[in-house]
N, C-alpha and C positions, 0 to 999 in steps of 0.2 A: 504493500499500500504506499501511497504517497501522502505527504502532509500538505495541507492547503490552509492558508491563512486568509480569513475573510473578516470584514468589519461589518457589524450590525449595530442598529440603533439600540439604545438602552431598553426601550419598549419591547423590541423584538427579542432581545436576550432575556428579558423578564418573562415573556410568554413562553420562550423555549425552556427556561428553567422550570416554570410551572408544569408544563406538559411532560417534560422529562422526569420530574418528581412523581407525577401521577402515574406515568407509565413504568416507573421503576427502571429507567433507562439512562444512559448518558447523554449528554448534549450531542456528542460526536455521533453516537449511534442513531439518534433521532434525526440529526441533520443528514447523515448518510442515507437513511431511509427516505426522507422527504426528497432528496435530490434524485434517488433512483425512481421513486413514484412519479416525479415531474418529468424526468427524461423518458420514461416509458410512455407516458401520456403524450408528450410532445412528438416523440418519434412516430407514434401511431397516427397522430393527427397530420404530420407531414406526409407519411405514406399514403394516407387516405386522400389527402388533397392532390397528391401526384397521380393517383390512380383515377380520380374523378376528372382531373384535367385531361388526362390521356383518353379517357372514355368519351369526354365531350369533343375532343379533337377527332376522334373516330366516328362520331355520330353521323356525319354526312355519308360515311361509306356503308352504314348499316343502320337501317331504321330501328331495329330492335336492340342494338348494341348497348346504348346507354341504360335502357330500362332493364336489361339483363344484368349488366355489370354493377349497377348501384347496389342491389341486394347481395350480389356475390361478393363485392368489396366488403360489405359489412359482415358477411358470413366468414370470409377469410380472416378478417381482423379479429373477430370474436374467437375464432378457433386457435389463433396464434398464442403460444405460451410466451407472453411478454415478461 
């Protein structure tokens, strides 16, 4: 693992301390988990945007392409172990 130094407002640190105490976890573990959850959500969002963009570009070539790919994209994203 690598060390990372970040600066946070006093309010954010207080909230972090409160939640880490309630969760019986360290600040570091809580921040690590929060970053992981955020990155998974962001990566999923970006992949979905790219897939929908591609589907929209392909729409003129296939009348049913976008209507089929929308639900399929959702299914693929839901089935992926993020």
